[in-house]
DSSP file (Angstrom, degrees, kcal/mol; ACC not computed):
  #  RESIDUE AA STRUCTURE BP1 BP2  ACC     N-H-->O    O-->H-N    N-H-->O    O-->H-N    TCO  KAPPA ALPHA  PHI   PSI    X-CA   Y-CA   Z-CA
    1    1 A M              0   0    0      0, 0.0    50,-0.1     0, 0.0    51,-0.1   0.000 360.0 360.0 360.0 143.4   51.4   58.4   -4.7
    2    2 A R        +     0   0    0     49,-0.1     2,-0.4     2,-0.0     0, 0.0  -0.215 360.0 138.8-131.5  43.3   53.6   57.9   -7.7
    3    3 A I        -     0   0    0    122,-0.1     3,-0.1    89,-0.0   122,-0.1  -0.775  48.5-139.2 -95.0 129.1   52.9   61.0   -9.7
    4    4 A D     >  -     0   0    0     -2,-0.4     4,-1.6     1,-0.2     3,-0.2  -0.806  12.4-161.5 -84.3 109.2   55.7   62.9  -11.4
    5    5 A P  H  > S+     0   0    0      0, 0.0     4,-2.6     0, 0.0     5,-0.2   0.820  88.4  57.3 -63.5 -30.2   54.8   66.6  -10.8
    6    6 A A  H  > S+     0   0    0      1,-0.2     4,-2.6     2,-0.2     5,-0.1   0.897 106.5  49.1 -65.7 -39.2   57.1   67.7  -13.6
    7    7 A A  H  > S+     0   0    0     -3,-0.2     4,-2.2     2,-0.2    -1,-0.2   0.858 110.6  50.6 -65.4 -35.9   55.2   65.6  -16.1
    8    8 A V  H  X S+     0   0    0     -4,-1.6     4,-2.4     2,-0.2    -2,-0.2   0.952 112.8  45.8 -62.4 -51.6   51.9   67.0  -14.8
    9    9 A L  H  X S+     0   0    0     -4,-2.6     4,-3.3     2,-0.2     5,-0.2   0.906 110.5  53.5 -57.1 -45.7   53.1   70.5  -15.2
   10   10 A H  H  X S+     0   0    0     -4,-2.6     4,-2.5     1,-0.2    -1,-0.2   0.930 109.5  48.6 -56.6 -48.7   54.5   69.7  -18.7
   11   11 A S  H  X S+     0   0    0     -4,-2.2     4,-0.7     1,-0.2    -1,-0.2   0.930 115.4  44.9 -60.6 -45.2   51.1   68.3  -19.8
   12   12 A Y  H >X S+     0   0    0     -4,-2.4     3,-1.0     1,-0.2     4,-0.5   0.961 113.7  47.2 -61.9 -53.5   49.3   71.4  -18.5
   13   13 A V  H >< S+     0   0    0     -4,-3.3     3,-1.1     1,-0.3     6,-0.2   0.876 109.5  53.2 -61.2 -40.5   51.7   74.0  -19.8
   14   14 A T  H 3< S+     0   0    0     -4,-2.5    -1,-0.3     1,-0.2    -2,-0.2   0.665 105.1  57.9 -70.5 -16.6   51.8   72.4  -23.3
   15   15 A S  H << S+     0   0    0     -3,-1.0    -1,-0.2    -4,-0.7    -2,-0.2   0.557  82.0 103.1 -87.9  -7.4   48.0   72.5  -23.4
   16   16 A L    X<  -     0   0    0     -3,-1.1     3,-1.6    -4,-0.5     4,-0.1  -0.604  68.8-142.3 -78.8 130.7   47.8   76.3  -22.9
   17   17 A P  G >  S+     0   0    0      0, 0.0     3,-1.8     0, 0.0    -1,-0.1   0.875 101.9  59.7 -56.1 -37.9   47.1   78.3  -26.1
   18   18 A A  G 3  S+     0   0    0      1,-0.3    59,-0.1    58,-0.1    58,-0.1   0.667 101.2  55.8 -67.5 -14.0   49.4   81.0  -25.0
   19   19 A M  G X  S+     0   0    0     -3,-1.6     3,-2.0    -6,-0.2    -1,-0.3   0.304  74.4 131.4-102.2   7.4   52.3   78.4  -25.0
   20   20 A R  T <  S+     0   0    0     -3,-1.8     3,-0.1     1,-0.3    -5,-0.0  -0.407  78.4  16.4 -56.5 132.5   51.8   77.3  -28.7
   21   21 A G  T 3  S+     0   0    0      1,-0.3     2,-0.4    -2,-0.1    -1,-0.3   0.453  99.7 120.2  83.0  -0.5   55.2   77.3  -30.4
   22   22 A V    <   -     0   0    0     -3,-2.0     2,-0.5    13,-0.1    -1,-0.3  -0.840  66.3-125.2-100.0 132.6   57.1   77.4  -27.1
   23   23 A M  E     -a   37   0A   0     13,-2.6    15,-3.0    -2,-0.4     2,-0.5  -0.649  26.6-167.0 -72.9 126.1   59.5   74.6  -26.3
   24   24 A V  E     +a   38   0A   0     -2,-0.5     2,-0.3    13,-0.2    15,-0.2  -0.976  25.3 140.0-117.7 123.8   58.5   73.1  -22.9
   25   25 A S  E     -a   39   0A   0     13,-2.5    15,-2.9    -2,-0.5     3,-0.0  -0.929  61.7-121.6-153.8 170.4   61.1   70.8  -21.4
   26   26 A G  S    S+     0   0    0     -2,-0.3     2,-0.2    13,-0.2    13,-0.1   0.474 101.3  24.7 -95.5  -5.4   62.9   69.7  -18.3
   27   27 A T  S    S-     0   0    0      2,-0.1    13,-0.1    14,-0.0    -2,-0.0  -0.812  77.5-116.9-141.8-178.5   66.2   70.7  -19.9
   28   28 A R    >   +     0   0    0     -2,-0.2     3,-1.3    11,-0.1     2,-0.1   0.160  65.6 135.9-110.9  15.8   67.7   73.0  -22.5
   29   29 A V  T 3  S+     0   0    0      1,-0.3    -2,-0.1     3,-0.0     3,-0.1  -0.418  73.9  11.5 -63.6 138.4   68.9   70.0  -24.6
   30   30 A D  T 3  S+     0   0    0      1,-0.2     2,-0.4    -2,-0.1    -1,-0.3   0.693  98.8 134.9  66.6  22.0   68.1   70.4  -28.4
   31   31 A R    <   -     0   0    0     -3,-1.3     2,-0.4    -8,-0.0    -1,-0.2  -0.796  50.0-136.7-103.3 141.6   67.2   74.1  -27.8
   32   32 A S    >   -     0   0    0     -2,-0.4     3,-2.4    -3,-0.1    -3,-0.0  -0.799  32.7 -98.2 -98.3 140.8   68.3   76.9  -30.1
   33   33 A K  T 3  S+     0   0    0     -2,-0.4    -1,-0.1     1,-0.3    32,-0.1  -0.322 112.3  21.1 -57.4 132.0   69.5   80.1  -28.6
   34   34 A G  T 3  S+     0   0    0      1,-0.3    -1,-0.3    30,-0.1    31,-0.2   0.242  89.4 136.8  92.3 -13.1   66.7   82.7  -28.7
   35   35 A Q    <   -     0   0    0     -3,-2.4    -1,-0.3    29,-0.1     2,-0.2  -0.513  66.6-108.9 -66.7 126.9   64.0   80.0  -29.0
   36   36 A P        +     0   0    0      0, 0.0   -13,-2.6     0, 0.0     2,-0.3  -0.411  55.2 172.3 -58.5 124.8   61.0   80.7  -26.7
   37   37 A T  E     -aB  23  63A   0     26,-1.8    26,-2.8   -15,-0.2     2,-0.5  -0.983  34.8-159.7-143.1 144.9   61.4   78.1  -24.0
   38   38 A I  E     -aB  24  62A   0    -15,-3.0   -13,-2.5    -2,-0.3     2,-0.5  -0.990  15.8-165.3-120.3 116.6   59.8   77.0  -20.7
   39   39 A V  E     -aB  25  61A   0     22,-2.6    22,-2.4    -2,-0.5     2,-0.6  -0.926   4.0-158.5-103.8 125.4   62.1   74.8  -18.6
   40   40 A L  E     - B   0  60A   0    -15,-2.9     2,-0.6    -2,-0.5    20,-0.2  -0.902  10.1-172.5-105.4 114.3   60.4   73.0  -15.6
   41   41 A E  E     - B   0  59A   0     18,-2.8    18,-2.8    -2,-0.6     2,-0.6  -0.924  18.9-140.6-112.9 112.6   62.8   72.0  -13.0
   42   42 A H  E     + B   0  58A   0     -2,-0.6    16,-0.3    16,-0.2     3,-0.1  -0.585  22.4 179.5 -71.6 118.7   61.5   69.8  -10.2
   43   43 A A  E     -     0   0A   0     14,-2.5     2,-0.3    -2,-0.6    15,-0.2   0.336  45.6 -85.7-107.7   7.8   63.3   71.1   -7.1
   44   44 A G  E     + B   0  57A   0     13,-0.7    13,-3.4     2,-0.0    -1,-0.3  -0.869  46.3 173.0 127.5-160.4   61.9   68.9   -4.3
   45   45 A G  E     - B   0  56A   0     -2,-0.3     2,-0.3    11,-0.3    11,-0.2  -0.948  23.0-115.5 143.4-162.5   58.9   68.8   -2.1
   46   46 A Y  E     - B   0  55A   0      9,-2.5     9,-3.1    -2,-0.3     2,-0.4  -0.984  28.5 -85.5-166.3 163.9   57.4   66.4    0.5
   47   47 A R  E     - B   0  54A   0     -2,-0.3     7,-0.3     7,-0.2     3,-0.2  -0.674  32.1-178.7 -78.5 128.7   54.5   64.2    1.3
   48   48 A I  E    S+     0   0A   0      5,-2.2     2,-0.4    -2,-0.4     6,-0.2   0.712  75.4  23.4-104.9 -24.8   51.6   66.1    3.1
   49   49 A V  E >> S- B   0  53A   0      4,-1.8     3,-2.6     0, 0.0     4,-1.9  -0.980  97.9-101.0-138.7 128.1   49.2   63.2    3.6
   50   50 A R  T 34 S-     0   0    0     -2,-0.4     4,-0.1     1,-0.3     0, 0.0  -0.233  98.9 -17.4 -54.3 122.5   50.5   59.6    3.7
   51   51 A D  T 34 S+     0   0    0      1,-0.1    -1,-0.3     2,-0.1     3,-0.1   0.666 133.1  71.4  54.7  24.1   49.8   57.9    0.4
   52   52 A R  T <4 S+     0   0    0     -3,-2.6    75,-0.6     1,-0.3     2,-0.3   0.639  95.4  17.1-132.0 -40.5   47.3   60.6   -0.5
   53   53 A A  E  <  -BC  49 126A   0     -4,-1.9    -5,-2.2    73,-0.2    -4,-1.8  -0.999  51.4-165.5-148.3 142.3   48.8   64.0   -1.3
   54   54 A D  E     -BC  47 125A   0     71,-2.3    71,-2.7    -2,-0.3     2,-0.5  -0.868  14.3-145.0-121.4 153.6   52.2   65.5   -2.2
   55   55 A R  E     -BC  46 124A   0     -9,-3.1    -9,-2.5    -2,-0.3     2,-0.4  -0.984  23.9-171.0-116.9 118.0   53.6   69.0   -2.3
   56   56 A A  E     -BC  45 123A   0     67,-2.9    67,-3.1    -2,-0.5     2,-0.5  -0.884  12.3-148.3-112.4 140.8   56.0   69.5   -5.1
   57   57 A E  E     -BC  44 122A   0    -13,-3.4   -14,-2.5    -2,-0.4   -13,-0.7  -0.913  18.5-176.3-105.9 132.4   58.3   72.5   -5.7
   58   58 A L  E     -BC  42 121A   0     63,-2.6    63,-2.5    -2,-0.5     2,-0.5  -0.980  18.7-147.6-129.5 140.8   59.2   73.5   -9.2
   59   59 A V  E     -BC  41 120A   0    -18,-2.8   -18,-2.8    -2,-0.4     2,-0.5  -0.923  18.1-155.3-103.3 133.4   61.4   76.2  -10.6
   60   60 A I  E     -BC  40 119A   0     59,-3.7    59,-2.3    -2,-0.5     2,-0.5  -0.942   6.7-165.5-118.1 126.3   60.2   77.6  -13.9
   61   61 A H  E     -BC  39 118A   0    -22,-2.4   -22,-2.6    -2,-0.5     2,-0.6  -0.953   4.3-164.1-109.7 124.9   62.7   79.3  -16.3
   62   62 A A  E     -BC  38 117A   0     55,-3.1    55,-2.1    -2,-0.5     2,-0.4  -0.935   9.2-173.7-113.5 112.7   61.1   81.4  -19.1
   63   63 A Y  E     +BC  37 116A   0    -26,-2.8   -26,-1.8    -2,-0.6     2,-0.3  -0.824  13.3 152.1-103.6 140.9   63.5   82.2  -22.0
   64   64 A H  E     - C   0 115A   0     51,-1.5    51,-0.6    -2,-0.4   -30,-0.1  -0.938  55.4 -92.5-156.3-176.5   62.6   84.5  -25.0
   65   65 A Q  S    S+     0   0    0     -2,-0.3     2,-0.3   -31,-0.2     3,-0.1   0.587 104.4  24.0 -83.4  -9.6   64.3   86.8  -27.5
   66   66 A S  S  > S-     0   0    0      1,-0.1     4,-2.5    49,-0.1     5,-0.2  -0.970  79.4-112.6-146.2 163.9   63.9   89.9  -25.5
   67   67 A M  H  > S+     0   0    0     -2,-0.3     4,-2.3     1,-0.2     5,-0.2   0.901 118.2  49.8 -59.7 -42.7   63.5   90.9  -21.9
   68   68 A T  H  > S+     0   0    0      2,-0.2     4,-2.2     1,-0.2    -1,-0.2   0.893 111.3  47.6 -67.1 -39.7   59.9   92.1  -22.5
   69   69 A L  H  > S+     0   0    0      2,-0.2     4,-2.4     1,-0.2    -2,-0.2   0.903 112.1  49.6 -68.9 -42.2   58.9   88.9  -24.3
   70   70 A A  H  X S+     0   0    0     -4,-2.5     4,-2.3     2,-0.2    -2,-0.2   0.903 112.2  48.6 -62.1 -41.3   60.4   86.7  -21.5
   71   71 A A  H  X S+     0   0    0     -4,-2.3     4,-2.6    -5,-0.2     5,-0.3   0.916 111.0  50.3 -67.0 -42.1   58.6   88.7  -18.9
   72   72 A G  H  X S+     0   0    0     -4,-2.2     4,-2.2     1,-0.2    -2,-0.2   0.904 112.5  46.5 -60.9 -43.6   55.3   88.5  -20.7
   73   73 A M  H  X S+     0   0    0     -4,-2.4     4,-2.3     2,-0.2    -1,-0.2   0.918 112.9  49.2 -62.3 -45.9   55.7   84.8  -21.1
   74   74 A A  H  X S+     0   0    0     -4,-2.3     4,-2.3     1,-0.2    -2,-0.2   0.909 115.0  43.7 -62.5 -44.9   56.6   84.3  -17.5
   75   75 A Y  H  X S+     0   0    0     -4,-2.6     4,-2.3     2,-0.2    -1,-0.2   0.855 111.3  53.3 -72.6 -34.7   53.7   86.3  -16.2
   76   76 A D  H  X S+     0   0    0     -4,-2.2     4,-2.0    -5,-0.3    -2,-0.2   0.943 113.8  44.0 -60.5 -46.2   51.2   84.8  -18.6
   77   77 A L  H  X S+     0   0    0     -4,-2.3     4,-2.6     2,-0.2    -2,-0.2   0.874 110.2  55.5 -70.3 -35.5   52.3   81.3  -17.3
   78   78 A R  H  X S+     0   0    0     -4,-2.3     4,-2.5     1,-0.2     5,-0.3   0.940 108.2  49.4 -60.7 -46.2   52.3   82.5  -13.6
   79   79 A S  H  X>S+     0   0    0     -4,-2.3     4,-2.5     2,-0.2     5,-0.5   0.918 111.7  47.4 -61.2 -44.5   48.6   83.6  -14.0
   80   80 A A  I  X>S+     0   0    0     -4,-2.0     4,-1.8     3,-0.2     5,-1.6   0.924 114.5  47.3 -64.2 -43.4   47.5   80.3  -15.6
   81   81 A L  I  <5S+     0   0    0     -4,-2.6     4,-0.3     3,-0.2    -2,-0.2   0.930 120.4  35.3 -64.9 -46.7   49.3   78.3  -12.9
   82   82 A L  I  <5S+     0   0    0     -4,-2.5    16,-0.2    -5,-0.2    -2,-0.2   0.835 130.6  28.4 -78.2 -35.4   48.0   80.3   -9.9
   83   83 A E  I  <5S+     0   0    0     -4,-2.5    -3,-0.2    -5,-0.3    -2,-0.2   0.833 130.1  25.9-101.2 -31.9   44.5   81.1  -11.2
   84   84 A D  I  <<S+     0   0    0     -4,-1.8    -3,-0.2    -5,-0.5    -4,-0.1   0.722 108.5  62.4-109.3 -25.2   43.5   78.3  -13.6
   85   85 A L  S > <S+     0   0    0     -5,-1.6     3,-2.1    -4,-0.3    10,-0.2   0.853  76.0  95.2 -74.8 -37.3   45.3   75.2  -12.7
   86   86 A P  T 3  S+     0   0    0      0, 0.0    10,-0.2     0, 0.0    11,-0.1  -0.330  92.2  22.3 -58.0 129.6   44.0   74.5   -9.1
   87   87 A G  T 3  S+     0   0    0      8,-3.8     2,-0.2     1,-0.3     9,-0.1   0.335  97.2 119.9  98.2  -7.1   41.1   72.1   -9.2
   88   88 A Q    <   -     0   0    0     -3,-2.1     7,-3.0     7,-0.2     2,-0.6  -0.614  59.8-131.9 -95.3 150.9   42.0   70.6  -12.5
   89   89 A A  E     +D   94   0A   0      5,-0.2     2,-0.4    -2,-0.2     5,-0.2  -0.900  29.5 177.6 -95.5 122.1   42.7   66.9  -13.3
   90   90 A V  E >   -D   93   0A   0      3,-2.8     3,-1.8    -2,-0.6    38,-0.1  -0.972  62.1 -24.4-133.0 119.3   45.8   66.5  -15.3
   91   91 A D  T 3  S-     0   0    0     -2,-0.4    -1,-0.1     1,-0.3     3,-0.1   0.870 128.4 -43.0  52.2  45.1   47.4   63.1  -16.4
   92   92 A G  T 3  S+     0   0    0      1,-0.2    36,-2.6    36,-0.1     2,-0.4   0.461 119.4 107.5  84.1   1.6   45.8   61.2  -13.5
   93   93 A A  E <   -DE  90 127A   0     -3,-1.8    -3,-2.8    34,-0.3     2,-0.6  -0.907  60.3-144.7-111.9 140.4   46.6   63.9  -10.9
   94   94 A L  E     -DE  89 126A   0     32,-3.9    32,-1.8    -2,-0.4     2,-0.9  -0.915  17.1-142.1 -97.7 118.2   44.2   66.2   -9.2
   95   95 A V  E     - E   0 125A   0     -7,-3.0    -8,-3.8    -2,-0.6    -7,-0.2  -0.724  20.1-177.8 -83.1 107.8   45.9   69.7   -8.6
   96   96 A L  E     -     0   0A   0     28,-2.5     2,-0.3    -2,-0.9    -1,-0.2   0.881  62.0 -25.6 -73.5 -41.2   44.6   70.7   -5.2
   97   97 A D  E     - E   0 124A   0     27,-1.1    27,-2.6    -3,-0.1     2,-0.4  -0.983  49.1-140.7-166.1 164.8   46.3   74.0   -5.2
   98   98 A V  E     - E   0 123A   0     -2,-0.3     2,-0.4   -16,-0.2    25,-0.2  -0.991  20.6-169.8-136.2 126.6   49.3   76.0   -6.5
   99   99 A A  E     - E   0 122A   0     23,-2.9    23,-2.7    -2,-0.4     2,-0.5  -0.889  21.6-122.1-117.5 147.9   51.1   78.4   -4.3
  100  100 A E  E     + E   0 121A   0     -2,-0.4    21,-0.2    21,-0.2     3,-0.1  -0.763  26.6 174.3 -91.7 129.5   53.8   80.9   -5.3
  101  101 A I  E    S+     0   0A   0     19,-2.2     2,-0.4    -2,-0.5    20,-0.2   0.867  78.2   3.8 -93.4 -51.8   57.2   80.7   -3.7
  102  102 A H  E    S- E   0 120A   0     18,-1.3    18,-2.1     3,-0.0    -1,-0.4  -0.997  75.7-131.1-134.4 130.2   58.9   83.4   -5.7
  103  103 A S  E     -     0   0A   0     -2,-0.4    15,-0.1    16,-0.2   -28,-0.1  -0.280  50.0 -71.0 -71.5 162.5   57.3   85.6   -8.3
  104  104 A P  E     +     0   0A   0      0, 0.0     2,-0.3     0, 0.0    15,-0.2  -0.297  58.3 176.7 -58.5 138.4   59.0   86.0  -11.7
  105  105 A H  E     - E   0 118A   0     13,-1.5    13,-2.4    -3,-0.1     2,-0.3  -0.996  35.2-100.9-144.6 148.9   62.2   87.9  -11.7
  106  106 A F  E     + E   0 117A   0     -2,-0.3    11,-0.2    11,-0.2     9,-0.0  -0.503  45.4 159.7 -75.5 128.5   64.7   88.8  -14.4
  107  107 A L        -     0   0    0      9,-2.9     3,-0.1    -2,-0.3    -1,-0.1  -0.741  31.5-141.5-146.0  89.9   67.8   86.6  -14.2
  108  108 A P        -     0   0    0      0, 0.0     2,-0.3     0, 0.0     7,-0.2  -0.202  33.1 -98.5 -57.7 144.5   69.8   86.5  -17.4
  109  109 A D     >  -     0   0    0      5,-2.1     4,-2.8     1,-0.2     5,-0.1  -0.472  28.1-149.9 -66.8 122.2   71.3   83.0  -18.3
  110  110 A S  T  4 S+     0   0    0     -2,-0.3    -1,-0.2     1,-0.2     0, 0.0   0.742  92.9  47.6 -69.7 -22.0   74.9   83.1  -17.0
  111  111 A M  T  4 S+     0   0    0      1,-0.1    -1,-0.2     3,-0.0    -2,-0.1   0.880 130.4  15.5 -84.4 -40.0   76.1   80.6  -19.8
  112  112 A T  T  4 S-     0   0    0      2,-0.1    -2,-0.2     0, 0.0     3,-0.1   0.584  89.9-127.3-112.8 -15.2   74.4   82.2  -22.8
  113  113 A G     <  +     0   0    0     -4,-2.8    -3,-0.1     1,-0.2     3,-0.1   0.591  55.6 155.9  73.2   9.3   73.4   85.7  -21.7
  114  114 A E        -     0   0    0     -5,-0.1    -5,-2.1     1,-0.1     2,-0.4  -0.240  53.5 -96.3 -69.9 158.2   69.9   85.1  -22.9
  115  115 A Y  E     +C   64   0A   0    -51,-0.6   -51,-1.5    -7,-0.2     2,-0.3  -0.601  56.6 166.5 -74.3 125.7   66.9   86.9  -21.6
  116  116 A R  E     -C   63   0A   0     -2,-0.4    -9,-2.9   -53,-0.2     2,-0.4  -0.983  27.9-160.3-149.6 135.5   65.3   84.7  -18.8
  117  117 A Y  E     -CE  62 106A   0    -55,-2.1   -55,-3.1    -2,-0.3     2,-0.4  -0.935  16.5-161.7-111.2 139.1   62.7   85.1  -16.1
  118  118 A V  E     +CE  61 105A   0    -13,-2.4   -13,-1.5    -2,-0.4     2,-0.3  -0.958  15.9 160.3-125.4 134.9   62.7   82.6  -13.1
  119  119 A H  E     -C   60   0A   0    -59,-2.3   -59,-3.7    -2,-0.4     2,-0.3  -0.954  23.2-138.6-145.2 172.0   60.0   81.9  -10.7
  120  120 A S  E     +CE  59 102A   0    -18,-2.1   -19,-2.2    -2,-0.3   -18,-1.3  -0.959  16.6 179.5-133.4 147.2   59.1   79.1   -8.2
  121  121 A I  E     -CE  58 100A   0    -63,-2.5   -63,-2.6    -2,-0.3     2,-0.4  -0.955  22.5-136.4-140.1 158.9   55.8   77.4   -7.3
  122  122 A A  E     -CE  57  99A   0    -23,-2.7   -23,-2.9    -2,-0.3     2,-0.5  -0.984  20.5-159.7-113.7 129.0   54.5   74.7   -5.0
  123  123 A V  E     -CE  56  98A   0    -67,-3.1   -67,-2.9    -2,-0.4     2,-0.6  -0.950   6.1-150.7-111.0 126.5   52.0   72.3   -6.5
  124  124 A Y  E     -CE  55  97A   0    -27,-2.6   -28,-2.5    -2,-0.5   -27,-1.1  -0.878  25.4-175.8 -99.9 119.8   49.7   70.3   -4.2
  125  125 A L  E     +CE  54  95A   0    -71,-2.7   -71,-2.3    -2,-0.6     2,-0.3  -0.886  17.0 170.4-121.6 144.4   48.8   66.9   -5.9
  126  126 A A  E     -CE  53  94A   0    -32,-1.8   -32,-3.9    -2,-0.3   -73,-0.2  -0.945  48.4 -81.9-138.8 162.4   46.6   64.0   -5.2
  127  127 A D  E       E   0  93A   0    -75,-0.6   -34,-0.3    -2,-0.3   -35,-0.1  -0.389 360.0 360.0 -62.2 137.4   45.5   61.1   -7.3
  128  128 A A              0   0    0    -36,-2.6   -35,-0.2   -38,-0.1    -1,-0.2   0.513 360.0 360.0 -78.1 360.0   42.6   62.0   -9.5
């Protein structure tokens, strides 16, 4: 398999109506302070079935203008990822399952002091 899990997640997250107007990226480059943002950070993973299926771990950072808004965005995204994404085909990948590693928790950005919620998931992927 040669599927980039961050690209799959990016396509899925940007398709969600709840994420309209939210910057979705792998970095914070070209982002303005206070801008609603989802940063998808591929944190590793491993092959679960030779040439058939991968398990990718991703850390998700949800930034917003207040603690309440950041929490709401993080939990809305969590719900979509855990409840709606499994079983869908996205950009040539079949999402077999999504498992939660860490639920969203408040972790202010140490560089900017911005409101941020962070959570981690594992995504199980196969070729669609």
